[in-house]
Every structure is written in structure tokens, then in C-alpha cells.
C-alpha positions in Angstrom: 39.0 1.0 14.9 38.2 4.1 12.8 37.0 3.6 9.3 38.7 5.6 6.6 36.5 7.7 4.4 37.2 7.8 0.7 35.9 10.7 -1.5 35.0 8.1 -4.2 32.5 6.4 -1.9 30.9 9.7 -0.8 30.6 10.7 -4.4 28.9 7.3 -5.2 26.6 7.2 -2.2 25.5 10.8 -1.7 25.9 12.6 -5.0 22.6 13.4 -6.8 20.6 11.2 -4.3 17.3 12.5 -3.1 14.6 11.1 -0.7 10.9 11.5 -1.0 9.4 13.6 1.8 6.2 11.4 2.0 7.2 7.8 1.4 11.0 7.8 1.9 11.9 6.4 -1.5 15.4 7.0 -2.7 16.1 8.1 -6.2 19.0 9.7 -8.2 18.3 12.9 -10.1 19.9 16.2 -11.2 19.7 19.0 -8.6 18.5 21.6 -11.1 15.6 19.3 -12.1 14.6 18.6 -8.5 14.6 22.3 -7.7 12.5 23.0 -10.8 10.1 20.2 -9.6 10.5 18.3 -12.9 11.3 15.0 -11.1 8.6 12.9 -9.3 8.8 10.1 -6.9 8.3 6.7 -8.5 6.1 5.3 -5.8 3.8 8.1 -4.7 4.3 10.6 -7.6 5.0 13.5 -5.3 7.5 16.3 -6.2 8.7 17.1 -2.7 12.2 15.7 -2.5 15.1 16.4 -0.1 18.8 15.6 -0.3 20.0 12.5 1.6 21.7 13.2 5.0 25.4 12.4 5.1 25.4 11.6 8.8 22.9 9.7 11.0 21.6 11.8 13.9 21.5 9.9 17.2 
């Protein structure tokens, strides 16, 4: 059975969500602030963040 994708769920789960490159913590932030490196990870205080992947790679 195929699951139906709703745009509302993609917006809630993937919009403005970033992952820390060192510890893997997930946080929500504005894209412009992340690119300007004004946002830090709460756990390890690093500024290297990446956007969350929308699909799992197998």
C-alpha cells in the first residue's frame, strides 16, 4: 500500500530543520541565519549545520 504524501506534512517536518554536522542534533532555524553562521548547535556549540534530507538513502 502506497502512502499518500501531503504538502502540509512536508512543510512541518522538513521546513527550516537543520542537522548539526558533528553531533547530529536536530534544530529549527531560519535559512539566512544558518548561512550567516549566527545559529549554533545547542549540544556542541558548532556552527556547521546542514539541511535535513527528505529521503533516506539505502
